[in-house]
Every structure is written in structure tokens, then in C-alpha cells.
N, C-alpha and C positions, 0 to 999 in steps of 0.2 A: 546182712551187715556188710559194709564195704571193706576194702583192702586194709586200711589202717586198723580197724577194729578187729578184723580177722587175725591179722599178724600180731597185734598186741596180745590177743588171747593165746595164740600159738606160742609166742615167746614166754608167756607166763607159765604155761604148762611145761614147756621145754626146760625153762630155768629150774622149775621144781624138780625135774627129773635128773638133770645132770650137773647140778651145783655150779652154776656159772657165775656165782657172786663175785669171785676174785676178778674175773674178766670184766664184769660190769663196773666194778670199782675202778679198774684201770681206765676204762673209757670215760667214766664220769670225772676222774681226776684230770685227764687231759683237757676236757672241756672247761673245767674250773681254771686250770692253769692258763689257757688261752684267754678266757674272759678277764682274769686278773691282769694278765700281761697287757691286753689291749685297752683296758679301762680303769685299772687300778683296783685297790682292795676295798674302796668305800662302797658299801652295799647300796647306800642311798643314791649315789650318783651313777652307779654301774648296774644297769638293769640286766645286762647279760650275765653278770656274776650272780645276781640275785636268782635268776632263772636256773643257772647251773647248780647253785647250792640247794635250791628248792628240790630239784630233781634228785640230787645226791641224797638229801635227807629223806626224801620219799622212798628211796631205795635202801634206807638204813645204812648208809655209808658212815663209818665212824668219824667223829669230829676231828680226831687227830689227822686222819687222812685228808679231810677237807682242808684243814689248816696248812698241811704240807703242800698241797696242790696250789693253794693261794700264794704261799711263799715262793714256790718255784716260778710262778707267774710274775711276781713283783721283783724277782731277782735276789731274794733273801736266801734262797737255796739254789744250788746249781742244778741244771737239767738241760736236756736236749731242746733245741729250738723246734717248736711245734707249729704246724700249719693246718688250716682247715681247707678241705677241697670237696666238691660234690661231683660225682660221676653220674651220667645219665645213660639209660639204655632201655632195651626191650626184652621182655620175656615171652614165653609161649602164648600164642593167641593174640599177640600185639600188646600185651600188658606193659604199661609204662612203669619204669623203676628209677628211683633216685637213691643213690648210695652216698651218704655223708660220712666223710672220714676225717680223722685227726691223725697226723703223721709227722715223723721227723725225717722221712725219706720219701719224697714224692715219686721217684722212679720205682721204688719197691712197691709202693701202694698201688700205683697205676698198673703195674704188671700183675699184681695179685688180683685186682678187681677184674681186669681183662681176662685173666685165666679162668676165674670163677664164672664169668659170663659165658665164655667159649665152651668150657667143659660141661656146662649144664644147659646148653641149648639156647642161650640168650645172645644178645648182640649189644655191644656198647655203641652209644650214639654220640653225636657232637654236643658240645655245650649249648644248651637252649633247646635241644630237640624234644624234650618232654617236660622240662621244668615249668613251662607255662600252664601245664595241666594241674598244678598243685598250688595250694595257698597255705601259708603258715597259720596254724591254729594251736591253741592251748589244749592239751589232752591230759586230763587228770583222771586217775582211777582210784576207787575206794572199794574195799571188800564189802560184800553185801551184809555180812554179819556185823560190820562196823556201823553201817547205816544203810537203810534200804532206799530204793529209788525215790519214793514219795518224800521221805524226810530230806534227802539231798536236794530234790527239786525245790522244796520250800525254802531251803537255805540259799541256794546259788542263783536262782532265776533273777532276782533283783540286782545281783552283783554283775550281771552281764553274760551269764552262761547261755549258750545257744541251744544245746541239746543235752539230755540225760537219758541214758539207756542202760539196760542190764543184760549181761550175757555171761553164762557159766559162772554165776556167783560174783561177778565183778561189775560194779556200776561205773560207767564211763561218762565223764563230763567233757563236753567240747565247748571251747570259748573262742571268741576273736582274740588275736594276739594281744590287743590293747587291754582286754579284760582279764587276762590270765592271772596277774598278781592279785587283783581284787577278789577273784573267786577263791584263790588259794588262801587269802587272808580271812575271808568269811568262813571258810571251812575250819581254819585253825581257831577262830573265835568261838565257833560252835563245838569245838573239841571233837571234830570228825577227822580222824587220822587218814591221810592219803597213802596209797600203796605206791603210786608213781605220779610224776607230774613233769611235763616237758612241753616245749614249743616244737611242733613237728609239722612237716609238709603233709597236707591232707588233699587227696584228689578231688577236683571239682566234678569230674565225670568218671564213671567206672565201666569196666568190661567184664561181662559174665564169662567165666571159663568153666569147662567141664572135662571129664575124662582125662586123657593124657595131658592136655594143656593145663588142667588144674594141678595135676601131680607134678608136672614139670616146673610150673611157676613156684610151687612151694619148695621144691628141691633147690631151685636157683636162689630164692630169697634166703633160705637157710644157709646156703653156701656163702652168700655175700655177707650175711650177718655174722658168720663165724670167723671172718677175717679179723686179724688182730687190730687193724687200724680202723675198722668200721665203727662208727658211733651210732648210725641210724639208717634203716632201710625203709623206704616208703614205696607203695605201689598202688595201682588203681584197679585191682581185680575184685570180682565178686565170685564167691563159691557157695553153692547151695549147702545149707547146714548139714543135711544128711550125708552129702558127699564129703564135706570137710571132716566130719567125724570118722568116716571110713578111711580117708587119707591119713589122718593123724594116727590112727591105729597101725597103718601100714608103714609109715615113714619112721 
């Protein structure tokens, strides 16, 4: 399984262990605020806002928090001016990494991201240095006890899903960005509750890492993901399942 799937499963386990929900809600709120600011509060005309709210609801974000985030974006509530920015860089073994951030202070965020790269054996790159290796896809997850892979495949394949696979009790659905909302809608129509849903960069090619490189990549990505302004980390690594299990127990 490739970098996005690996990291999604690691984050799921990590989140269950250290109760990151409040931080997740903060990140999701920022994304909703920006979407509402840039495109208004009308869900029918603002696809970015629809995506942000779908992701928030899939992560069980309360409706009152979603409403406040929208109102901050439309100016009904005061709040800091937020900006989106993506940083690019490399990890151990030449792994390509994208760090998407939402911030009210670009200087602070750039310094934090650079420090995380340097401290954990990575290197920041120039804009465009690795971005071409990624394509935006819809990534939707469903707990296997909610619906198994075969059931989900029956439901989503005609709506435009590209792939469905199961790992560690989680069924992951990938879609072209254009089919993301159609797949979400068909899941809702069939009363299949999603655990998470987002448009995210997915690598077109991957790099196999082992040993110290594998450990270093995971530590770097965890450090980047833990930054307050980070909304999403994407990478193009592959790690053998047995080695990944060992590293998860060690980290």
C-alpha cells in the first residue's frame, strides 16, 4: 500500500491513541473558513465549501463549530485572516513530501515547517520541486464493520470510484476529484456512514523505503503533521507491511 494509504492508517491509530480530535476540529474549521471566505456560504455554488463540510462531518465535527467557521469566513464573526500555502520537500531515501498549511502568520508557519524538516533529517525544496509527482484525488474511508469492501464496491463503482481496498479494518475508496461528491452522495443514499472524506494529493509514483529510511520518513511526517498550522501531509513512500507494524510499535 502506498504512502497516502499508509499515512492515513497511521494517523487513524495515532488519533485513537492521543485524542487529537480538538486539533483536528481546529484544522477543519480553518479550511471551512477559507472556503466560505473565497466562495461564499452557498453550498450549491461553492464546491470547496461542500468538500470542507463533508470532511468535517465525516470527522464528527459538531454542527455549531461548522456554522461558526462559515460565519468567520463570510465576515459575520470576527477572526484572523487565514491563508493557504503548500510547502514541498524531501525525506529520507528521497521521498517526496507535500505539507499543506492554513495559517494567519506565513513567517511563523514557514519557520515551523523548515525546522521540522531540518530537525528530522529532511530538506525543504523549492515550489514545484515535488508537486508534479502528485495528483488530487478524493479519498473516502469507511469502517469495515459499517460496510465491507464488496458492499461498498457495489455501491460506488458506477458513481465514478477508481479503487476500493481494505486495510486494518478500514475500507478506503479513491476517486477522481470530479467524482468525489457523486461517490459521497451515493454512500449517503445507501446509508453507509463515512469515517473521513477529503480531496488530497496522491502520488503518481512511489519509493520503497526500509530500515533507517523508513523510520526516518515516519518520524518526519509525524513531526510535520503535528504542527499547529498543518492541514495535510502527503508523501510518496512504500513500506513493507511487516516493517510498518514494527515501526508503529517502536514510535
